N, C-alpha and C positions, 0 to 999 in steps of 0.2 A: 769762275773766270780764270783763264790761264794767265800766269805772270812769270814765265820762265826767266831764270837769271841768265846773264851773259857769261858768267864764270862761276864754276863750282870749286870750292876748296875741299880737298880730300885729306883726312887724317888717317893715315895708314897704321893699323893696329896689329897687323899680322904677326910680327915677332912676339909681342907681349901676349896677345890674345891666343895665338896659336900654340905656343910652346907651354902655356900654363896647363893645357888640358891633354896633351899627347901622353898616352900611357907608357910609351917606351922612352928611354932617356935620349935626349937630343944633345949632341956634343956642343960645348961652348964654341968650338971652331965653326960648326955649321950655323949656329945662331949668328955669329959675326959675319959669316959669308952671306947670309940672307939679308942682313941689314945693309951691308956694303952694296949688294946688288940692287936693292930697292933705292939706294941713294943715286943710282945711275939712270933712273926712269923719268925724272922730272917731278917726282913727289917732293913736296916742301914740308910735310909734317909726318914724322915717323915716331910712333910710340915704340921705343926700343926694348923695354924691359919692365919688370915688375919687382919692386922692393917690398915683398910680402914675406910673411912667415914661411920659411922653407918647409916646416913641418906640415903646413896646410897646403902649400903649392910647391911641391918639390921640384917642379920643372923650372923654377926660377931661383934655385939655390945659388946659382952662379951669376947673379945679376951684376955684381961688381966686376967680375972678370969679363963679361960681355961688354960693358961700358968702356972698360979700359982697352978692349981689343978692337972695337970697330973704328973705322976711319970716318971722322966727321967731315962731311962735304960742306963747302961754303953755301950759305943761303938756305940750308935745311934746318928746321927746328926738330931736335930730338928730345923726347920726353920719357919719363918713367912714371909708372903707377905706384901709388902707396896709399895706405889707409889710416896711418897713425903716426905719432911722433917718431917712433923708431924708424919707420920707413922714410920719413922726411929727413932724419939725420943721415941715413945711408945715402939718400939722393943728393943731399947738399954737398957731399964730398966731391961731387962731379959737376957742381954748378959751373956753368961756362960751356962745358961740352954738352950737358943737358940743360934745356930751358925749363925752369921751374915756375909753375904758377899754381895757385890754389883753386880748389873747387869744393863747393858745398854739395856733398853727395848724399841724396836722400832717396827713399824708395816709396813708391805709391802703394805698395803692398806690405803690410806689417808682417805677413807670413813669410815673405821673401827676406825682409830685413832680419828676421830671427834666423832663417836658414843660412843666409849669406854672411851675416855679421854677428850672430848670436846676441842681438840687441832688440829691445822694443823700439817702436818709432820714437817715443819720448827720449829714450836713452841715446838713440842715434842723433836726434836733434841736439842734445847736450854735447855729444862727442864732436859733432860738426862745428858747434860754436867754439869749443876748445881748439879744434883743428884750424879754424879760420884765424883765431887769435894767434896761434902759434906761427902761422905763415906771416901774418902781419908783423909780429914781433921780430921775425927774421927778414923783414923788408921784402917779402914775396907777395905780390899782388894776389888777391882772391877775386876773380872776375867771372866765375862761372857757377851756375847751379845745375847739377845733373840729377835727373829723376829716372831711376831704374824702374822697370816694370810699369811704364807709363801707359801701356795699352792692354795689359792683362798679365795674369800670373798663374803659373802651374799650381800654386798652393792656395790661391785665394780667388781665382776665377777672373771674370771681367772687371776691369777698372774703369770707372766712369770719369769723364772729363772733370767733374766737380772735385773728385778726389785728387786728380793731378793739380788742379788749381790750388786746392788747400795745401797740398804738399809744397808747391812753389811758394805759397805765402809763408809757410814755415821757413823756407830757405831765405826769403827776402827779409823776414824778421831777424834771422841770424845775421844777415848782411848788415842790416841797420844797426844792430846792437854791437857789432864788431867794427863797423866803419869800412866794410868791404864795398867796392863799387862793381856791381854786377853788370856785365855787358852781353852775356850769352846764357840762354837756357838750352841745355842738352836733354832731349827726350829720347829715352832708350826703350826699344822693344826687346827687352832682355831675353824673353822666352818665346818670341815669335807668335804673339797673339794679335798683332796688328793686321788690318786689311785697309785698302785705300780709303774707304769711307770713314774708318776710325782715325786714320791719319788726318784727314781733312777736318773731322769734327774736333779732335783734340787741339790741333794747331789753331783752328778758328776760335775756340774758346780761350786759349792762351793769349792769342792776339787781341781778343776783346778786352782783356785785362791789362795787357802790357803791349800796346800796339807798336812801340818803337824797339822792342827787344829783339836781338838777333836770336834765331832758333836753329839749332843743329840737331840732326837726326842720327841715332845709333840703331841700326836695323839688323836684326838677326833673320836668317833665312830658314828657320826651324821648320816652317810649313810651306816653303816655296814661294812666299809672297813678297820677298824683300825688294825685288826689282819693281814690282807693281807699286809697292809702298813708296819706293824712292821716286817713281814717276809722279805719284800723287803729291809728294812733297815738292818736287820740282815745279809742278804746275801752280803751287802756292807760293813760289818764290824762294823756297829753301835753297841755300847756297853753300851749306857746309854739312858734310857727312863723314861718319866714321866707317871704315871699311877694312877688310883683310884680304891680302893677296891670296888667290886660290880658294877663298872661303875658309881659311884656317880658323881653327878655334871653336869657341863655344863657352858657355858658362858652366864651370864645374859644380855649381851649387843649384842648378836649375832642375835637377831630377830627371834629365834626359841625356844620358851619356852618349848616345849615338846621334844626337841632333846635329844638324848643320850649324856652322858658325855664322859670323857676320856676313852681310852682303859682300859678294866678291868685288874687290877693287876693279878688276877688269870689266866686270859686267856693268858697273856704274859708269866707268869711263866710256864703254861702248854706247850705253844709253845716251850719255851726254853728247858724244860725237854725232850720233844719228839725229839728235835734236838741235845740233848746231851750237852746243854749249861748250865753251873752252874749259879745259882742266889743267893744261900745261903738262900733261902726262903722255909719254910715248907708249901707246897701247901695245905695240908689238914687242917692245922691250919688256913691258910689264908682264906680258904673257909668258915670256921666257923665264922671268923670275918666278911666276906661278909654277912652271914646270920644275924649276930648281926646288921650290918649296915642297912639291910632291915627292921629288927624289929624296929630300932630306927626311921627311916623316915616314917614307917607306910604304905609303898606301895612297889610294886614289882620294883626291880632294874634291869637294863639291863643284869647283869652278869648271864650267862648261868650255870656256874659251881656251883653257889649257889644251884641250883636245880638238876643238873646232877651229881655232884661229880667229883673227879679226876679219871683219867684212872688207876693210880697205886692202888687206893682203890679197883677198880674192879678186877685188876690183882691179888691182894692179896686174894680176896674172891674166885677167880677161882682156885687159887693154893691150897687152903685149902681142 
């Protein structure tokens, strides 16, 4: 049964997700330019950078310079990604310009946990407990549990809903033990294994356990099903999505270096517009930012609207 939301919140991850995987160096100035341009589109949530080990992710060795350089617009929440105490320390230097909140990040695939973090699941659970406590000690709320590889994994194959449920239970145990108040579950199709029926089944199973919990989707377009999966989520009332402008990015540890990145922000906005769902985003302005992103990286991005334009732009031309 369809239960479309009236409004969808978009978390734009293009700068962080995109520039972590680009093989060629992207200048600090270009990163700043993209963030500033995104700030003019109506987006309210922008993940601006990644405070990770520059040896592992050299594309974000300049995280501090980027945060210092971009112009924060009023009413927009800018965030940074980090996985450990060192990353948190780096991010906290910019608290105020960046909005800091904690997340318990687990993976439904132990194979990917080892590949991505060089930890077993048990080791990652212990690390996330320490991480949650560290946030709370610094008076930073921990309100989210994120599950990577929630629909399948290149290293472990199909992931059942039962495994996702058990992984979420591990996260809720961490929350209970640390005193974290969880309000959101984020389910990530990290390697593009989801299809609409899997989206429906996993969300249905999660809601059967936690009917009041907000669910957010992080979808990759690895196999071209991201928009179909987003539609499946929308029909189940999902109202929060992670996206990347132009389809920037991808996971550097997924074992598919040429795979497409996240669902394109423009494509999700277009889908919502055609369904009568508000996003607060100026689609034509966003498409121009997608073109800017393509110029910055110097190669074609997966986003189709960069080249096709919006439907409303054509409608306006036809009416003239």
